[in-house]
PyMOL CGO cylinders between C-alpha atoms (Angstrom):
from pymol import cmd
from pymol.cgo import CYLINDER

trace = [
    CYLINDER, 67.11, 45.30, 55.65, 70.41, 42.88, 55.72, 0.3, 1, 1, 1, 1, 1, 1,
    CYLINDER, 70.41, 42.88, 55.72, 70.07, 39.27, 55.24, 0.3, 1, 1, 1, 1, 1, 1,
    CYLINDER, 70.07, 39.27, 55.24, 72.63, 36.75, 56.08, 0.3, 1, 1, 1, 1, 1, 1,
    CYLINDER, 72.63, 36.75, 56.08, 73.83, 33.31, 55.56, 0.3, 1, 1, 1, 1, 1, 1,
    CYLINDER, 73.83, 33.31, 55.56, 71.42, 30.97, 53.45, 0.3, 1, 1, 1, 1, 1, 1,
    CYLINDER, 71.42, 30.97, 53.45, 67.92, 31.45, 52.29, 0.3, 1, 1, 1, 1, 1, 1,
    CYLINDER, 67.92, 31.45, 52.29, 66.50, 27.91, 52.21, 0.3, 1, 1, 1, 1, 1, 1,
    CYLINDER, 66.50, 27.91, 52.21, 63.26, 25.88, 53.38, 0.3, 1, 1, 1, 1, 1, 1,
    CYLINDER, 63.26, 25.88, 53.38, 64.67, 26.24, 57.05, 0.3, 1, 1, 1, 1, 1, 1,
    CYLINDER, 64.67, 26.24, 57.05, 65.25, 29.82, 57.38, 0.3, 1, 1, 1, 1, 1, 1,
    CYLINDER, 65.25, 29.82, 57.38, 62.74, 31.06, 54.88, 0.3, 1, 1, 1, 1, 1, 1,
    CYLINDER, 62.74, 31.06, 54.88, 60.11, 31.59, 57.63, 0.3, 1, 1, 1, 1, 1, 1,
    CYLINDER, 60.11, 31.59, 57.63, 62.41, 34.05, 59.73, 0.3, 1, 1, 1, 1, 1, 1,
    CYLINDER, 62.41, 34.05, 59.73, 62.71, 36.09, 56.44, 0.3, 1, 1, 1, 1, 1, 1,
    CYLINDER, 62.71, 36.09, 56.44, 58.90, 36.07, 55.69, 0.3, 1, 1, 1, 1, 1, 1,
    CYLINDER, 58.90, 36.07, 55.69, 58.29, 37.09, 59.46, 0.3, 1, 1, 1, 1, 1, 1,
    CYLINDER, 58.29, 37.09, 59.46, 60.72, 39.85, 59.01, 0.3, 1, 1, 1, 1, 1, 1,
    CYLINDER, 60.72, 39.85, 59.01, 59.46, 41.24, 55.33, 0.3, 1, 1, 1, 1, 1, 1,
    CYLINDER, 59.46, 41.24, 55.33, 55.93, 41.10, 56.58, 0.3, 1, 1, 1, 1, 1, 1,
    CYLINDER, 55.93, 41.10, 56.58, 56.46, 43.12, 59.56, 0.3, 1, 1, 1, 1, 1, 1,
    CYLINDER, 56.46, 43.12, 59.56, 58.63, 45.76, 57.67, 0.3, 1, 1, 1, 1, 1, 1,
    CYLINDER, 58.63, 45.76, 57.67, 56.11, 45.78, 54.69, 0.3, 1, 1, 1, 1, 1, 1,
    CYLINDER, 56.11, 45.78, 54.69, 53.09, 45.82, 56.98, 0.3, 1, 1, 1, 1, 1, 1,
    CYLINDER, 53.09, 45.82, 56.98, 50.59, 48.69, 56.38, 0.3, 1, 1, 1, 1, 1, 1,
    CYLINDER, 50.59, 48.69, 56.38, 51.80, 52.20, 57.38, 0.3, 1, 1, 1, 1, 1, 1,
    CYLINDER, 51.80, 52.20, 57.38, 55.58, 50.50, 56.86, 0.3, 1, 1, 1, 1, 1, 1,
    CYLINDER, 55.58, 50.50, 56.86, 57.99, 52.01, 54.23, 0.3, 1, 1, 1, 1, 1, 1,
    CYLINDER, 57.99, 52.01, 54.23, 57.03, 51.91, 50.62, 0.3, 1, 1, 1, 1, 1, 1,
    CYLINDER, 57.03, 51.91, 50.62, 60.43, 51.15, 49.32, 0.3, 1, 1, 1, 1, 1, 1,
    CYLINDER, 60.43, 51.15, 49.32, 62.68, 48.40, 50.89, 0.3, 1, 1, 1, 1, 1, 1,
    CYLINDER, 62.68, 48.40, 50.89, 66.25, 47.78, 50.07, 0.3, 1, 1, 1, 1, 1, 1,
    CYLINDER, 66.25, 47.78, 50.07, 67.09, 44.13, 50.63, 0.3, 1, 1, 1, 1, 1, 1,
    CYLINDER, 67.09, 44.13, 50.63, 70.94, 43.74, 51.13, 0.3, 1, 1, 1, 1, 1, 1,
    CYLINDER, 70.94, 43.74, 51.13, 71.88, 40.50, 49.82, 0.3, 1, 1, 1, 1, 1, 1,
    CYLINDER, 71.88, 40.50, 49.82, 75.57, 40.97, 50.02, 0.3, 1, 1, 1, 1, 1, 1,
    CYLINDER, 75.57, 40.97, 50.02, 75.80, 38.33, 52.88, 0.3, 1, 1, 1, 1, 1, 1,
    CYLINDER, 75.80, 38.33, 52.88, 73.70, 35.62, 51.45, 0.3, 1, 1, 1, 1, 1, 1,
    CYLINDER, 73.70, 35.62, 51.45, 75.57, 32.57, 50.36, 0.3, 1, 1, 1, 1, 1, 1,
    CYLINDER, 75.57, 32.57, 50.36, 72.87, 30.67, 48.98, 0.3, 1, 1, 1, 1, 1, 1,
    CYLINDER, 72.87, 30.67, 48.98, 69.22, 31.04, 48.11, 0.3, 1, 1, 1, 1, 1, 1,
    CYLINDER, 69.22, 31.04, 48.11, 66.83, 28.27, 46.85, 0.3, 1, 1, 1, 1, 1, 1,
    CYLINDER, 66.83, 28.27, 46.85, 63.23, 28.34, 45.52, 0.3, 1, 1, 1, 1, 1, 1,
    CYLINDER, 63.23, 28.34, 45.52, 61.76, 28.73, 48.65, 0.3, 1, 1, 1, 1, 1, 1,
    CYLINDER, 61.76, 28.73, 48.65, 63.50, 31.93, 49.25, 0.3, 1, 1, 1, 1, 1, 1,
    CYLINDER, 63.50, 31.93, 49.25, 63.01, 33.34, 45.79, 0.3, 1, 1, 1, 1, 1, 1,
    CYLINDER, 63.01, 33.34, 45.79, 59.32, 32.85, 46.32, 0.3, 1, 1, 1, 1, 1, 1,
    CYLINDER, 59.32, 32.85, 46.32, 59.40, 34.74, 49.63, 0.3, 1, 1, 1, 1, 1, 1,
    CYLINDER, 59.40, 34.74, 49.63, 61.39, 37.74, 48.29, 0.3, 1, 1, 1, 1, 1, 1,
    CYLINDER, 61.39, 37.74, 48.29, 58.75, 37.56, 45.21, 0.3, 1, 1, 1, 1, 1, 1,
    CYLINDER, 58.75, 37.56, 45.21, 55.84, 37.57, 47.75, 0.3, 1, 1, 1, 1, 1, 1,
    CYLINDER, 55.84, 37.57, 47.75, 57.63, 40.78, 49.42, 0.3, 1, 1, 1, 1, 1, 1,
    CYLINDER, 57.63, 40.78, 49.42, 57.79, 42.63, 46.29, 0.3, 1, 1, 1, 1, 1, 1,
    CYLINDER, 57.79, 42.63, 46.29, 54.36, 41.82, 45.27, 0.3, 1, 1, 1, 1, 1, 1,
    CYLINDER, 54.36, 41.82, 45.27, 53.55, 43.14, 48.96, 0.3, 1, 1, 1, 1, 1, 1,
    CYLINDER, 53.55, 43.14, 48.96, 55.35, 46.47, 48.26, 0.3, 1, 1, 1, 1, 1, 1,
    CYLINDER, 55.35, 46.47, 48.26, 53.94, 46.87, 44.72, 0.3, 1, 1, 1, 1, 1, 1,
    CYLINDER, 53.94, 46.87, 44.72, 50.31, 46.37, 45.95, 0.3, 1, 1, 1, 1, 1, 1,
    CYLINDER, 50.31, 46.37, 45.95, 51.05, 49.19, 48.88, 0.3, 1, 1, 1, 1, 1, 1,
    CYLINDER, 51.05, 49.19, 48.88, 52.52, 51.53, 45.82, 0.3, 1, 1, 1, 1, 1, 1,
    CYLINDER, 52.52, 51.53, 45.82, 56.20, 50.74, 46.68, 0.3, 1, 1, 1, 1, 1, 1,
    CYLINDER, 56.20, 50.74, 46.68, 59.03, 48.51, 45.66, 0.3, 1, 1, 1, 1, 1, 1,
    CYLINDER, 59.03, 48.51, 45.66, 61.32, 45.76, 47.07, 0.3, 1, 1, 1, 1, 1, 1,
    CYLINDER, 61.32, 45.76, 47.07, 64.73, 45.98, 45.76, 0.3, 1, 1, 1, 1, 1, 1,
    CYLINDER, 64.73, 45.98, 45.76, 67.72, 43.76, 45.89, 0.3, 1, 1, 1, 1, 1, 1,
    CYLINDER, 67.72, 43.76, 45.89, 71.16, 44.81, 46.58, 0.3, 1, 1, 1, 1, 1, 1,
    CYLINDER, 71.16, 44.81, 46.58, 74.70, 43.32, 46.04, 0.3, 1, 1, 1, 1, 1, 1,
    CYLINDER, 74.70, 43.32, 46.04, 73.68, 39.70, 45.60, 0.3, 1, 1, 1, 1, 1, 1,
    CYLINDER, 73.68, 39.70, 45.60, 76.68, 37.60, 45.47, 0.3, 1, 1, 1, 1, 1, 1,
    CYLINDER, 76.68, 37.60, 45.47, 77.40, 35.77, 42.25, 0.3, 1, 1, 1, 1, 1, 1,
    CYLINDER, 77.40, 35.77, 42.25, 75.58, 32.32, 42.87, 0.3, 1, 1, 1, 1, 1, 1,
    CYLINDER, 75.58, 32.32, 42.87, 72.60, 34.51, 43.86, 0.3, 1, 1, 1, 1, 1, 1,
    CYLINDER, 72.60, 34.51, 43.86, 72.67, 36.75, 40.98, 0.3, 1, 1, 1, 1, 1, 1,
    CYLINDER, 72.67, 36.75, 40.98, 72.99, 33.82, 38.50, 0.3, 1, 1, 1, 1, 1, 1,
    CYLINDER, 72.99, 33.82, 38.50, 69.50, 32.34, 40.09, 0.3, 1, 1, 1, 1, 1, 1,
    CYLINDER, 69.50, 32.34, 40.09, 67.98, 35.97, 39.39, 0.3, 1, 1, 1, 1, 1, 1,
    CYLINDER, 67.98, 35.97, 39.39, 69.42, 35.70, 35.47, 0.3, 1, 1, 1, 1, 1, 1,
    CYLINDER, 69.42, 35.70, 35.47, 68.38, 32.15, 35.01, 0.3, 1, 1, 1, 1, 1, 1,
    CYLINDER, 68.38, 32.15, 35.01, 64.93, 32.74, 36.31, 0.3, 1, 1, 1, 1, 1, 1,
    CYLINDER, 64.93, 32.74, 36.31, 64.38, 36.03, 34.57, 0.3, 1, 1, 1, 1, 1, 1,
    CYLINDER, 64.38, 36.03, 34.57, 63.80, 37.79, 38.06, 0.3, 1, 1, 1, 1, 1, 1,
    CYLINDER, 63.80, 37.79, 38.06, 66.49, 40.19, 37.50, 0.3, 1, 1, 1, 1, 1, 1,
    CYLINDER, 66.49, 40.19, 37.50, 63.94, 41.83, 35.05, 0.3, 1, 1, 1, 1, 1, 1,
    CYLINDER, 63.94, 41.83, 35.05, 61.29, 41.72, 38.01, 0.3, 1, 1, 1, 1, 1, 1,
    CYLINDER, 61.29, 41.72, 38.01, 63.61, 43.09, 40.80, 0.3, 1, 1, 1, 1, 1, 1,
    CYLINDER, 63.61, 43.09, 40.80, 65.59, 46.27, 40.84, 0.3, 1, 1, 1, 1, 1, 1,
    CYLINDER, 65.59, 46.27, 40.84, 69.13, 44.93, 41.15, 0.3, 1, 1, 1, 1, 1, 1,
    CYLINDER, 69.13, 44.93, 41.15, 71.94, 46.96, 42.45, 0.3, 1, 1, 1, 1, 1, 1,
    CYLINDER, 71.94, 46.96, 42.45, 75.37, 46.33, 43.06, 0.3, 1, 1, 1, 1, 1, 1,
    CYLINDER, 75.37, 46.33, 43.06, 75.80, 48.65, 45.96, 0.3, 1, 1, 1, 1, 1, 1,
    CYLINDER, 75.80, 48.65, 45.96, 73.40, 48.69, 49.30, 0.3, 1, 1, 1, 1, 1, 1,
    CYLINDER, 73.40, 48.69, 49.30, 74.40, 52.08, 50.40, 0.3, 1, 1, 1, 1, 1, 1,
    CYLINDER, 74.40, 52.08, 50.40, 73.86, 53.53, 46.43, 0.3, 1, 1, 1, 1, 1, 1,
    CYLINDER, 73.86, 53.53, 46.43, 70.34, 51.83, 46.56, 0.3, 1, 1, 1, 1, 1, 1,
    CYLINDER, 70.34, 51.83, 46.56, 69.56, 53.41, 50.05, 0.3, 1, 1, 1, 1, 1, 1,
    CYLINDER, 69.56, 53.41, 50.05, 70.87, 56.87, 48.76, 0.3, 1, 1, 1, 1, 1, 1,
    CYLINDER, 70.87, 56.87, 48.76, 69.02, 57.06, 45.75, 0.3, 1, 1, 1, 1, 1, 1,
]
cmd.load_cgo(trace, "trace")
């Protein structure tokens, strides 16, 4: 899944719907979210990604983040979420593994 633009209070409902449909029962057990096109992510976005991660884990899978830009990576580092999510630098590499 590829995400573009900003993930904030105004755009998070769409991301939430998309994650829910992809992670619906019978969906993939491993989801890679390509963040290379995300310029900004606020706490609501982080919470939706965490909820998706939890949903994937409950189904026996995982939600991974790929290619976060420096501003988004900094948020993951500061909050300690870089240790929660699998974070890769290359979306193609993450999908291929």
